[in-house]
Every structure is written in C-alpha cells, then in structure tokens.
PDB file of N, CA, C, O and CB in Angstrom:
ATOM      1  N   MET A   1     -15.855   0.926  29.197  1.00  0.00           N
ATOM      2  CA  MET A   1     -17.230   0.990  28.735  1.00  0.00           C
ATOM      3  C   MET A   1     -18.117   1.311  29.936  1.00  0.00           C
ATOM      4  O   MET A   1     -17.982   0.722  31.008  1.00  0.00           O
ATOM      5  CB  MET A   1     -17.663  -0.349  28.048  1.00  0.00           C
ATOM      6  N   SER A   2     -19.015   2.249  29.727  1.00  0.00           N
ATOM      7  CA  SER A   2     -19.934   2.622  30.804  1.00  0.00           C
ATOM      8  C   SER A   2     -20.986   1.542  30.995  1.00  0.00           C
ATOM      9  O   SER A   2     -21.185   0.687  30.132  1.00  0.00           O
ATOM     10  CB  SER A   2     -20.606   3.977  30.506  1.00  0.00           C
ATOM     11  N   LYS A   3     -21.647   1.595  32.122  1.00  0.00           N
ATOM     12  CA  LYS A   3     -22.727   0.631  32.393  1.00  0.00           C
ATOM     13  C   LYS A   3     -23.838   0.792  31.360  1.00  0.00           C
ATOM     14  O   LYS A   3     -24.392  -0.202  30.891  1.00  0.00           O
ATOM     15  CB  LYS A   3     -23.295   0.823  33.831  1.00  0.00           C
ATOM     16  N   ARG A   4     -24.167   2.018  31.006  1.00  0.00           N
ATOM     17  CA  ARG A   4     -25.221   2.260  30.017  1.00  0.00           C
ATOM     18  C   ARG A   4     -24.838   1.646  28.665  1.00  0.00           C
ATOM     19  O   ARG A   4     -25.659   0.994  28.020  1.00  0.00           O
ATOM     20  CB  ARG A   4     -25.484   3.780  29.862  1.00  0.00           C
ATOM     21  N   ASP A   5     -23.596   1.857  28.246  1.00  0.00           N
ATOM     22  CA  ASP A   5     -23.148   1.282  26.975  1.00  0.00           C
ATOM     23  C   ASP A   5     -23.215  -0.248  27.012  1.00  0.00           C
ATOM     24  O   ASP A   5     -23.609  -0.884  26.034  1.00  0.00           O
ATOM     25  CB  ASP A   5     -21.712   1.742  26.656  1.00  0.00           C
ATOM     26  N   ALA A   6     -22.831  -0.823  28.138  1.00  0.00           N
ATOM     27  CA  ALA A   6     -22.902  -2.281  28.290  1.00  0.00           C
ATOM     28  C   ALA A   6     -24.352  -2.755  28.248  1.00  0.00           C
ATOM     29  O   ALA A   6     -24.653  -3.785  27.646  1.00  0.00           O
ATOM     30  CB  ALA A   6     -22.236  -2.723  29.612  1.00  0.00           C
ATOM     31  N   ASP A   7     -25.252  -2.001  28.889  1.00  0.00           N
ATOM     32  CA  ASP A   7     -26.673  -2.354  28.878  1.00  0.00           C
ATOM     33  C   ASP A   7     -27.234  -2.320  27.451  1.00  0.00           C
ATOM     34  O   ASP A   7     -27.998  -3.201  27.057  1.00  0.00           O
ATOM     35  CB  ASP A   7     -27.471  -1.395  29.787  1.00  0.00           C
ATOM     36  N   ILE A   8     -26.850  -1.303  26.688  1.00  0.00           N
ATOM     37  CA  ILE A   8     -27.315  -1.182  25.304  1.00  0.00           C
ATOM     38  C   ILE A   8     -26.770  -2.323  24.465  1.00  0.00           C
ATOM     39  O   ILE A   8     -27.501  -2.918  23.673  1.00  0.00           O
ATOM     40  CB  ILE A   8     -26.894   0.169  24.701  1.00  0.00           C
ATOM     41  N   LEU A   9     -25.500  -2.629  24.634  1.00  0.00           N
ATOM     42  CA  LEU A   9     -24.891  -3.727  23.893  1.00  0.00           C
ATOM     43  C   LEU A   9     -25.594  -5.053  24.203  1.00  0.00           C
ATOM     44  O   LEU A   9     -25.869  -5.842  23.299  1.00  0.00           O
ATOM     45  CB  LEU A   9     -23.395  -3.828  24.225  1.00  0.00           C
ATOM     46  N   PHE A  10     -25.877  -5.286  25.472  1.00  0.00           N
ATOM     47  CA  PHE A  10     -26.587  -6.501  25.869  1.00  0.00           C
ATOM     48  C   PHE A  10     -27.984  -6.527  25.254  1.00  0.00           C
ATOM     49  O   PHE A  10     -28.434  -7.571  24.781  1.00  0.00           O
ATOM     50  CB  PHE A  10     -26.676  -6.599  27.406  1.00  0.00           C
ATOM     51  N   PHE A  11     -28.667  -5.395  25.258  1.00  0.00           N
ATOM     52  CA  PHE A  11     -30.013  -5.309  24.700  1.00  0.00           C
ATOM     53  C   PHE A  11     -30.018  -5.627  23.205  1.00  0.00           C
ATOM     54  O   PHE A  11     -30.868  -6.381  22.731  1.00  0.00           O
ATOM     55  CB  PHE A  11     -30.598  -3.917  24.942  1.00  0.00           C
ATOM     56  N   VAL A  12     -29.073  -5.056  22.468  1.00  0.00           N
ATOM     57  CA  VAL A  12     -28.982  -5.315  21.029  1.00  0.00           C
ATOM     58  C   VAL A  12     -28.726  -6.805  20.786  1.00  0.00           C
ATOM     59  O   VAL A  12     -29.345  -7.405  19.907  1.00  0.00           O
ATOM     60  CB  VAL A  12     -27.856  -4.456  20.383  1.00  0.00           C
ATOM     61  N   ALA A  13     -27.826  -7.396  21.553  1.00  0.00           N
ATOM     62  CA  ALA A  13     -27.537  -8.827  21.411  1.00  0.00           C
ATOM     63  C   ALA A  13     -28.763  -9.664  21.752  1.00  0.00           C
ATOM     64  O   ALA A  13     -29.048 -10.656  21.081  1.00  0.00           O
ATOM     65  CB  ALA A  13     -26.356  -9.232  22.309  1.00  0.00           C
ATOM     66  N   PHE A  14     -29.483  -9.270  22.788  1.00  0.00           N
ATOM     67  CA  PHE A  14     -30.707  -9.964  23.191  1.00  0.00           C
ATOM     68  C   PHE A  14     -31.742  -9.933  22.065  1.00  0.00           C
ATOM     69  O   PHE A  14     -32.385 -10.943  21.780  1.00  0.00           O
ATOM     70  CB  PHE A  14     -31.291  -9.328  24.471  1.00  0.00           C
ATOM     71  N   CYS A  15     -31.899  -8.779  21.432  1.00  0.00           N
ATOM     72  CA  CYS A  15     -32.856  -8.638  20.340  1.00  0.00           C
ATOM     73  C   CYS A  15     -32.423  -9.451  19.124  1.00  0.00           C
ATOM     74  O   CYS A  15     -33.249 -10.092  18.476  1.00  0.00           O
ATOM     75  CB  CYS A  15     -33.016  -7.166  19.960  1.00  0.00           C
ATOM     76  N   LEU A  16     -31.146  -9.424  18.820  1.00  0.00           N
ATOM     77  CA  LEU A  16     -30.623 -10.194  17.697  1.00  0.00           C
ATOM     78  C   LEU A  16     -30.867 -11.679  17.927  1.00  0.00           C
ATOM     79  O   LEU A  16     -31.277 -12.392  17.011  1.00  0.00           O
ATOM     80  CB  LEU A  16     -29.120  -9.920  17.498  1.00  0.00           C
ATOM     81  N   GLU A  17     -30.621 -12.135  19.120  1.00  0.00           N
ATOM     82  CA  GLU A  17     -30.832 -13.542  19.465  1.00  0.00           C
ATOM     83  C   GLU A  17     -32.314 -13.917  19.334  1.00  0.00           C
ATOM     84  O   GLU A  17     -32.640 -14.978  18.802  1.00  0.00           O
ATOM     85  CB  GLU A  17     -30.333 -13.824  20.902  1.00  0.00           C
ATOM     86  N   GLY A  18     -33.193 -13.065  19.808  1.00  0.00           N
ATOM     87  CA  GLY A  18     -34.628 -13.318  19.695  1.00  0.00           C
ATOM     88  C   GLY A  18     -35.075 -13.380  18.244  1.00  0.00           C
ATOM     89  O   GLY A  18     -35.866 -14.246  17.870  1.00  0.00           O
ATOM     90  N   TYR A  19     -34.568 -12.462  17.428  1.00  0.00           N
ATOM     91  CA  TYR A  19     -34.932 -12.431  16.014  1.00  0.00           C
ATOM     92  C   TYR A  19     -34.408 -13.677  15.300  1.00  0.00           C
ATOM     93  O   TYR A  19     -35.128 -14.306  14.524  1.00  0.00           O
ATOM     94  CB  TYR A  19     -34.382 -11.157  15.342  1.00  0.00           C
ATOM     95  N   LYS A  20     -33.168 -14.022  15.565  1.00  0.00           N
ATOM     96  CA  LYS A  20     -32.553 -15.191  14.928  1.00  0.00           C
ATOM     97  C   LYS A  20     -33.319 -16.459  15.273  1.00  0.00           C
ATOM     98  O   LYS A  20     -33.566 -17.293  14.402  1.00  0.00           O
ATOM     99  CB  LYS A  20     -31.084 -15.329  15.357  1.00  0.00           C
ATOM    100  N   ASN A  21     -33.689 -16.606  16.516  1.00  0.00           N
ATOM    101  CA  ASN A  21     -34.433 -17.800  16.933  1.00  0.00           C
ATOM    102  C   ASN A  21     -35.814 -17.851  16.295  1.00  0.00           C
ATOM    103  O   ASN A  21     -36.258 -18.914  15.863  1.00  0.00           O
ATOM    104  CB  ASN A  21     -34.565 -17.839  18.453  1.00  0.00           C
ATOM    105  N   LYS A  22     -36.491 -16.722  16.233  1.00  0.00           N
ATOM    106  CA  LYS A  22     -37.834 -16.694  15.654  1.00  0.00           C
ATOM    107  C   LYS A  22     -37.823 -17.056  14.176  1.00  0.00           C
ATOM    108  O   LYS A  22     -38.741 -17.710  13.680  1.00  0.00           O
ATOM    109  CB  LYS A  22     -38.456 -15.322  15.842  1.00  0.00           C
ATOM    110  N   HIS A  23     -36.777 -16.625  13.476  1.00  0.00           N
ATOM    111  CA  HIS A  23     -36.733 -16.814  12.028  1.00  0.00           C
ATOM    112  C   HIS A  23     -35.806 -17.938  11.581  1.00  0.00           C
ATOM    113  O   HIS A  23     -35.587 -18.125  10.384  1.00  0.00           O
ATOM    114  CB  HIS A  23     -36.310 -15.541  11.373  1.00  0.00           C
ATOM    115  N   GLY A  24     -35.261 -18.687  12.537  1.00  0.00           N
ATOM    116  CA  GLY A  24     -34.419 -19.833  12.203  1.00  0.00           C
ATOM    117  C   GLY A  24     -33.140 -19.458  11.470  1.00  0.00           C
ATOM    118  O   GLY A  24     -32.692 -20.194  10.590  1.00  0.00           O
ATOM    119  N   LEU A  25     -32.551 -18.324  11.822  1.00  0.00           N
ATOM    120  CA  LEU A  25     -31.334 -17.850  11.176  1.00  0.00           C
ATOM    121  C   LEU A  25     -30.112 -18.169  12.023  1.00  0.00           C
ATOM    122  O   LEU A  25     -30.224 -18.439  13.219  1.00  0.00           O
ATOM    123  CB  LEU A  25     -31.417 -16.347  10.916  1.00  0.00           C
ATOM    124  N   THR A  26     -28.957 -18.137  11.399  1.00  0.00           N
ATOM    125  CA  THR A  26     -27.719 -18.201  12.177  1.00  0.00           C
ATOM    126  C   THR A  26     -27.480 -16.812  12.775  1.00  0.00           C
ATOM    127  O   THR A  26     -28.072 -15.821  12.346  1.00  0.00           O
ATOM    128  CB  THR A  26     -26.493 -18.665  11.285  1.00  0.00           C
ATOM    129  N   GLY A  27     -26.619 -16.769  13.752  1.00  0.00           N
ATOM    130  CA  GLY A  27     -26.268 -15.480  14.342  1.00  0.00           C
ATOM    131  C   GLY A  27     -25.653 -14.554  13.309  1.00  0.00           C
ATOM    132  O   GLY A  27     -25.943 -13.358  13.280  1.00  0.00           O
ATOM    133  N   GLU A  28     -24.802 -15.115  12.462  1.00  0.00           N
ATOM    134  CA  GLU A  28     -24.148 -14.312  11.426  1.00  0.00           C
ATOM    135  C   GLU A  28     -25.167 -13.747  10.440  1.00  0.00           C
ATOM    136  O   GLU A  28     -25.096 -12.571  10.082  1.00  0.00           O
ATOM    137  CB  GLU A  28     -23.104 -15.154  10.678  1.00  0.00           C
ATOM    138  N   ALA A  29     -26.110 -14.571  10.000  1.00  0.00           N
ATOM    139  CA  ALA A  29     -27.128 -14.117   9.043  1.00  0.00           C
ATOM    140  C   ALA A  29     -27.996 -13.016   9.658  1.00  0.00           C
ATOM    141  O   ALA A  29     -28.304 -12.025   8.996  1.00  0.00           O
ATOM    142  CB  ALA A  29     -28.014 -15.303   8.590  1.00  0.00           C
ATOM    143  N   ALA A  30     -28.382 -13.187  10.900  1.00  0.00           N
ATOM    144  CA  ALA A  30     -29.198 -12.174  11.571  1.00  0.00           C
ATOM    145  C   ALA A  30     -28.401 -10.880  11.744  1.00  0.00           C
ATOM    146  O   ALA A  30     -28.940  -9.789  11.557  1.00  0.00           O
ATOM    147  CB  ALA A  30     -29.688 -12.692  12.945  1.00  0.00           C
ATOM    148  N   SER A  31     -27.135 -10.996  12.094  1.00  0.00           N
ATOM    149  CA  SER A  31     -26.290  -9.824  12.278  1.00  0.00           C
ATOM    150  C   SER A  31     -26.121  -9.050  10.976  1.00  0.00           C
ATOM    151  O   SER A  31     -26.179  -7.820  10.970  1.00  0.00           O
ATOM    152  CB  SER A  31     -24.928 -10.237  12.821  1.00  0.00           C
ATOM    153  N   VAL A  32     -25.912  -9.762   9.879  1.00  0.00           N
ATOM    154  CA  VAL A  32     -25.784  -9.112   8.563  1.00  0.00           C
ATOM    155  C   VAL A  32     -27.079  -8.396   8.209  1.00  0.00           C
ATOM    156  O   VAL A  32     -27.049  -7.255   7.745  1.00  0.00           O
ATOM    157  CB  VAL A  32     -25.427 -10.149   7.462  1.00  0.00           C
ATOM    158  N   LEU A  33     -28.200  -9.045   8.420  1.00  0.00           N
ATOM    159  CA  LEU A  33     -29.505  -8.445   8.142  1.00  0.00           C
ATOM    160  C   LEU A  33     -29.711  -7.186   8.979  1.00  0.00           C
ATOM    161  O   LEU A  33     -30.171  -6.166   8.466  1.00  0.00           O
ATOM    162  CB  LEU A  33     -30.632  -9.454   8.416  1.00  0.00           C
ATOM    163  N   PHE A  34     -29.374  -7.255  10.259  1.00  0.00           N
ATOM    164  CA  PHE A  34     -29.496  -6.097  11.136  1.00  0.00           C
ATOM    165  C   PHE A  34     -28.609  -4.955  10.639  1.00  0.00           C
ATOM    166  O   PHE A  34     -29.031  -3.798  10.640  1.00  0.00           O
ATOM    167  CB  PHE A  34     -29.125  -6.474  12.582  1.00  0.00           C
ATOM    168  N   ASP A  35     -27.388  -5.270  10.216  1.00  0.00           N
ATOM    169  CA  ASP A  35     -26.485  -4.239   9.711  1.00  0.00           C
ATOM    170  C   ASP A  35     -27.026  -3.615   8.429  1.00  0.00           C
ATOM    171  O   ASP A  35     -26.989  -2.395   8.271  1.00  0.00           O
ATOM    172  CB  ASP A  35     -25.094  -4.825   9.464  1.00  0.00           C
ATOM    173  N   GLN A  36     -27.520  -4.431   7.524  1.00  0.00           N
ATOM    174  CA  GLN A  36     -28.035  -3.942   6.241  1.00  0.00           C
ATOM    175  C   GLN A  36     -29.190  -2.966   6.420  1.00  0.00           C
ATOM    176  O   GLN A  36     -29.358  -2.040   5.626  1.00  0.00           O
ATOM    177  CB  GLN A  36     -28.484  -5.109   5.380  1.00  0.00           C
ATOM    178  N   HIS A  37     -29.979  -3.175   7.459  1.00  0.00           N
ATOM    179  CA  HIS A  37     -31.176  -2.352   7.668  1.00  0.00           C
ATOM    180  C   HIS A  37     -31.037  -1.351   8.810  1.00  0.00           C
ATOM    181  O   HIS A  37     -32.010  -0.689   9.173  1.00  0.00           O
ATOM    182  CB  HIS A  37     -32.357  -3.239   7.934  1.00  0.00           C
ATOM    183  N   GLY A  38     -29.849  -1.235   9.373  1.00  0.00           N
ATOM    184  CA  GLY A  38     -29.614  -0.260  10.440  1.00  0.00           C
ATOM    185  C   GLY A  38     -30.319  -0.592  11.738  1.00  0.00           C
ATOM    186  O   GLY A  38     -30.580   0.299  12.546  1.00  0.00           O
ATOM    187  N   ILE A  39     -30.630  -1.857  11.951  1.00  0.00           N
ATOM    188  CA  ILE A  39     -31.395  -2.267  13.135  1.00  0.00           C
ATOM    189  C   ILE A  39     -30.579  -2.111  14.418  1.00  0.00           C
ATOM    190  O   ILE A  39     -31.110  -1.672  15.438  1.00  0.00           O
ATOM    191  CB  ILE A  39     -31.857  -3.719  12.989  1.00  0.00           C
ATOM    192  N   LYS A  40     -29.311  -2.463  14.376  1.00  0.00           N
ATOM    193  CA  LYS A  40     -28.489  -2.335  15.587  1.00  0.00           C
ATOM    194  C   LYS A  40     -28.457  -0.889  16.054  1.00  0.00           C
ATOM    195  O   LYS A  40     -28.611  -0.606  17.243  1.00  0.00           O
ATOM    196  CB  LYS A  40     -27.055  -2.842  15.332  1.00  0.00           C
ATOM    197  N   GLN A  41     -28.256   0.025  15.107  1.00  0.00           N
ATOM    198  CA  GLN A  41     -28.217   1.447  15.465  1.00  0.00           C
ATOM    199  C   GLN A  41     -29.579   1.926  15.948  1.00  0.00           C
ATOM    200  O   GLN A  41     -29.666   2.700  16.901  1.00  0.00           O
ATOM    201  CB  GLN A  41     -27.758   2.292  14.267  1.00  0.00           C
ATOM    202  N   TYR A  42     -30.634   1.473  15.298  1.00  0.00           N
ATOM    203  CA  TYR A  42     -31.993   1.837  15.722  1.00  0.00           C
ATOM    204  C   TYR A  42     -32.253   1.390  17.161  1.00  0.00           C
ATOM    205  O   TYR A  42     -32.782   2.150  17.972  1.00  0.00           O
ATOM    206  CB  TYR A  42     -33.040   1.209  14.776  1.00  0.00           C
ATOM    207  N   LEU A  43     -31.876   0.155  17.465  1.00  0.00           N
ATOM    208  CA  LEU A  43     -32.079  -0.369  18.820  1.00  0.00           C
ATOM    209  C   LEU A  43     -31.267   0.427  19.839  1.00  0.00           C
ATOM    210  O   LEU A  43     -31.754   0.732  20.927  1.00  0.00           O
ATOM    211  CB  LEU A  43     -31.693  -1.859  18.884  1.00  0.00           C
ATOM    212  N   ALA A  44     -30.040   0.757  19.483  1.00  0.00           N
ATOM    213  CA  ALA A  44     -29.189   1.535  20.391  1.00  0.00           C
ATOM    214  C   ALA A  44     -29.736   2.953  20.571  1.00  0.00           C
ATOM    215  O   ALA A  44     -29.791   3.461  21.691  1.00  0.00           O
ATOM    216  CB  ALA A  44     -27.741   1.589  19.859  1.00  0.00           C
ATOM    217  N   ASP A  45     -30.136   3.588  19.473  1.00  0.00           N
ATOM    218  CA  ASP A  45     -30.645   4.970  19.532  1.00  0.00           C
ATOM    219  C   ASP A  45     -31.945   5.087  20.312  1.00  0.00           C
ATOM    220  O   ASP A  45     -32.214   6.124  20.918  1.00  0.00           O
ATOM    221  CB  ASP A  45     -30.855   5.505  18.131  1.00  0.00           C
ATOM    222  N   HIS A  46     -32.756   4.028  20.302  1.00  0.00           N
ATOM    223  CA  HIS A  46     -34.070   4.068  20.949  1.00  0.00           C
ATOM    224  C   HIS A  46     -34.145   3.138  22.162  1.00  0.00           C
ATOM    225  O   HIS A  46     -35.226   2.715  22.570  1.00  0.00           O
ATOM    226  CB  HIS A  46     -35.155   3.692  19.947  1.00  0.00           C
ATOM    227  N   TYR A  47     -33.004   2.835  22.718  1.00  0.00           N
ATOM    228  CA  TYR A  47     -32.906   1.920  23.865  1.00  0.00           C
ATOM    229  C   TYR A  47     -33.837   2.323  25.002  1.00  0.00           C
ATOM    230  O   TYR A  47     -34.524   1.474  25.572  1.00  0.00           O
ATOM    231  CB  TYR A  47     -31.472   1.869  24.375  1.00  0.00           C
ATOM    232  N   ASP A  48     -33.865   3.615  25.338  1.00  0.00           N
ATOM    233  CA  ASP A  48     -34.642   4.050  26.502  1.00  0.00           C
ATOM    234  C   ASP A  48     -36.101   3.634  26.424  1.00  0.00           C
ATOM    235  O   ASP A  48     -36.695   3.270  27.439  1.00  0.00           O
ATOM    236  CB  ASP A  48     -34.557   5.547  26.647  1.00  0.00           C
ATOM    237  N   VAL A  49     -36.676   3.682  25.253  1.00  0.00           N
ATOM    238  CA  VAL A  49     -38.077   3.291  25.076  1.00  0.00           C
ATOM    239  C   VAL A  49     -38.203   1.785  24.827  1.00  0.00           C
ATOM    240  O   VAL A  49     -39.026   1.107  25.443  1.00  0.00           O
ATOM    241  CB  VAL A  49     -38.706   4.074  23.908  1.00  0.00           C
ATOM    242  N   LEU A  50     -37.381   1.281  23.921  1.00  0.00           N
ATOM    243  CA  LEU A  50     -37.541  -0.107  23.485  1.00  0.00           C
ATOM    244  C   LEU A  50     -37.281  -1.133  24.570  1.00  0.00           C
ATOM    245  O   LEU A  50     -37.953  -2.164  24.615  1.00  0.00           O
ATOM    246  CB  LEU A  50     -36.634  -0.376  22.344  1.00  0.00           C
ATOM    247  N   HIS A  51     -36.318  -0.874  25.449  1.00  0.00           N
ATOM    248  CA  HIS A  51     -35.975  -1.912  26.432  1.00  0.00           C
ATOM    249  C   HIS A  51     -37.072  -2.110  27.476  1.00  0.00           C
ATOM    250  O   HIS A  51     -37.013  -3.050  28.270  1.00  0.00           O
ATOM    251  CB  HIS A  51     -34.670  -1.557  27.129  1.00  0.00           C
ATOM    252  N   THR A  52     -38.058  -1.238  27.476  1.00  0.00           N
ATOM    253  CA  THR A  52     -39.169  -1.389  28.423  1.00  0.00           C
ATOM    254  C   THR A  52     -40.309  -2.222  27.840  1.00  0.00           C
ATOM    255  O   THR A  52     -41.287  -2.513  28.528  1.00  0.00           O
ATOM    256  CB  THR A  52     -39.694  -0.019  28.838  1.00  0.00           C
ATOM    257  N   GLN A  53     -40.176  -2.603  26.565  1.00  0.00           N
ATOM    258  CA  GLN A  53     -41.232  -3.346  25.886  1.00  0.00           C
ATOM    259  C   GLN A  53     -40.948  -4.850  25.927  1.00  0.00           C
ATOM    260  O   GLN A  53     -39.825  -5.271  26.205  1.00  0.00           O
ATOM    261  CB  GLN A  53     -41.372  -2.869  24.429  1.00  0.00           C
ATOM    262  N   GLY A  54     -41.959  -5.637  25.654  1.00  0.00           N
ATOM    263  CA  GLY A  54     -41.809  -7.087  25.608  1.00  0.00           C
ATOM    264  C   GLY A  54     -41.200  -7.532  24.279  1.00  0.00           C
ATOM    265  O   GLY A  54     -41.249  -6.805  23.287  1.00  0.00           O
ATOM    266  N   MET A  55     -40.637  -8.715  24.275  1.00  0.00           N
ATOM    267  CA  MET A  55     -39.983  -9.235  23.077  1.00  0.00           C
ATOM    268  C   MET A  55     -40.910  -9.297  21.868  1.00  0.00           C
ATOM    269  O   MET A  55     -40.474  -8.931  20.776  1.00  0.00           O
ATOM    270  CB  MET A  55     -39.433 -10.605  23.356  1.00  0.00           C
ATOM    271  N   PRO A  56     -42.175  -9.743  21.996  1.00  0.00           N
ATOM    272  CA  PRO A  56     -43.034  -9.771  20.795  1.00  0.00           C
ATOM    273  C   PRO A  56     -43.173  -8.392  20.144  1.00  0.00           C
ATOM    274  O   PRO A  56     -43.144  -8.280  18.919  1.00  0.00           O
ATOM    275  CB  PRO A  56     -44.422 -10.303  21.156  1.00  0.00           C
ATOM    276  N   TRP A  57     -43.320  -7.361  20.946  1.00  0.00           N
ATOM    277  CA  TRP A  57     -43.465  -6.003  20.421  1.00  0.00           C
ATOM    278  C   TRP A  57     -42.168  -5.554  19.760  1.00  0.00           C
ATOM    279  O   TRP A  57     -42.200  -4.957  18.684  1.00  0.00           O
ATOM    280  CB  TRP A  57     -43.862  -5.021  21.543  1.00  0.00           C
ATOM    281  N   ILE A  58     -41.028  -5.832  20.390  1.00  0.00           N
ATOM    282  CA  ILE A  58     -39.726  -5.458  19.835  1.00  0.00           C
ATOM    283  C   ILE A  58     -39.490  -6.168  18.504  1.00  0.00           C
ATOM    284  O   ILE A  58     -39.036  -5.547  17.543  1.00  0.00           O
ATOM    285  CB  ILE A  58     -38.594  -5.793  20.829  1.00  0.00           C
ATOM    286  N   LEU A  59     -39.791  -7.452  18.442  1.00  0.00           N
ATOM    287  CA  LEU A  59     -39.609  -8.198  17.191  1.00  0.00           C
ATOM    288  C   LEU A  59     -40.502  -7.637  16.086  1.00  0.00           C
ATOM    289  O   LEU A  59     -40.089  -7.582  14.928  1.00  0.00           O
ATOM    290  CB  LEU A  59     -39.912  -9.692  17.406  1.00  0.00           C
ATOM    291  N   GLU A  60     -41.692  -7.230  16.424  1.00  0.00           N
ATOM    292  CA  GLU A  60     -42.583  -6.628  15.428  1.00  0.00           C
ATOM    293  C   GLU A  60     -41.984  -5.319  14.907  1.00  0.00           C
ATOM    294  O   GLU A  60     -42.036  -5.048  13.707  1.00  0.00           O
ATOM    295  CB  GLU A  60     -43.990  -6.376  16.034  1.00  0.00           C
ATOM    296  N   GLU A  61     -41.423  -4.519  15.794  1.00  0.00           N
ATOM    297  CA  GLU A  61     -40.750  -3.275  15.377  1.00  0.00           C
ATOM    298  C   GLU A  61     -39.606  -3.578  14.421  1.00  0.00           C
ATOM    299  O   GLU A  61     -39.465  -2.929  13.385  1.00  0.00           O
ATOM    300  CB  GLU A  61     -40.220  -2.500  16.605  1.00  0.00           C
ATOM    301  N   ILE A  62     -38.793  -4.562  14.770  1.00  0.00           N
ATOM    302  CA  ILE A  62     -37.656  -4.930  13.930  1.00  0.00           C
ATOM    303  C   ILE A  62     -38.143  -5.406  12.568  1.00  0.00           C
ATOM    304  O   ILE A  62     -37.603  -4.995  11.540  1.00  0.00           O
ATOM    305  CB  ILE A  62     -36.805  -6.023  14.610  1.00  0.00           C
ATOM    306  N   GLU A  63     -39.144  -6.256  12.547  1.00  0.00           N
ATOM    307  CA  GLU A  63     -39.664  -6.799  11.285  1.00  0.00           C
ATOM    308  C   GLU A  63     -40.233  -5.687  10.401  1.00  0.00           C
ATOM    309  O   GLU A  63     -40.045  -5.709   9.184  1.00  0.00           O
ATOM    310  CB  GLU A  63     -40.750  -7.860  11.565  1.00  0.00           C
ATOM    311  N   GLU A  64     -40.914  -4.733  10.991  1.00  0.00           N
ATOM    312  CA  GLU A  64     -41.450  -3.609  10.214  1.00  0.00           C
ATOM    313  C   GLU A  64     -40.328  -2.796   9.580  1.00  0.00           C
ATOM    314  O   GLU A  64     -40.459  -2.347   8.442  1.00  0.00           O
ATOM    315  CB  GLU A  64     -42.313  -2.703  11.104  1.00  0.00           C
ATOM    316  N   ARG A  65     -39.244  -2.606  10.294  1.00  0.00           N
ATOM    317  CA  ARG A  65     -38.114  -1.830   9.768  1.00  0.00           C
ATOM    318  C   ARG A  65     -37.380  -2.597   8.674  1.00  0.00           C
ATOM    319  O   ARG A  65     -36.858  -1.987   7.740  1.00  0.00           O
ATOM    320  CB  ARG A  65     -37.140  -1.471  10.899  1.00  0.00           C
ATOM    321  N   ILE A  66     -37.333  -3.899   8.772  1.00  0.00           N
ATOM    322  CA  ILE A  66     -36.649  -4.695   7.746  1.00  0.00           C
ATOM    323  C   ILE A  66     -37.478  -4.741   6.467  1.00  0.00           C
ATOM    324  O   ILE A  66     -36.919  -4.751   5.371  1.00  0.00           O
ATOM    325  CB  ILE A  66     -36.379  -6.126   8.257  1.00  0.00           C
ATOM    326  N   ILE A  67     -38.792  -4.769   6.593  1.00  0.00           N
ATOM    327  CA  ILE A  67     -39.674  -4.818   5.428  1.00  0.00           C
ATOM    328  C   ILE A  67     -39.617  -3.508   4.635  1.00  0.00           C
ATOM    329  O   ILE A  67     -39.717  -3.523   3.408  1.00  0.00           O
ATOM    330  CB  ILE A  67     -41.118  -5.108   5.866  1.00  0.00           C
ATOM    331  N   ARG A  68     -39.459  -2.397   5.318  1.00  0.00           N
ATOM    332  CA  ARG A  68     -39.480  -1.079   4.646  1.00  0.00           C
ATOM    333  C   ARG A  68     -38.439  -0.988   3.598  1.00  0.00           C
ATOM    334  O   ARG A  68     -38.316   0.044   2.937  1.00  0.00           O
ATOM    335  CB  ARG A  68     -39.286   0.043   5.633  1.00  0.00           C
TER     336      ARG A  68
END
C-alpha cells in the first residue's frame, strides 16, 4: 500500500469515527450508513480537498450527503 493510500484510509477512518461519536452510533452502524450513501468513496475521491478542512466542516459535508 502506498503512503497516499494509507493516508486516505486513515482519513476515512478518522471521519467515520468523528461521525459515529457525534451521532452516538456504533462503528458498525456508522460504517453501514457510510457504505449505503457512498460516503467512504466520496471521502477517498475528494481527499485532496477534504483533508485540509476542519472536522465540523467535514461532518457537515457528510451529513448533507446522507440527507440527499
């Protein structure tokens, strides 16, 4: 695995953890929700921009995508 791939994987896990904590979910429940709405792929595809933002902004992006 390349360093970039590892960085993206860590970022997705970091976002999942932040979302789960904010919404009082288990890791499994948050992961299923992310999969259902394509959030993991979205975070990976837009890593270059998203990883430079703060957690509140990232969580808002995730929540907007889940609501759609």
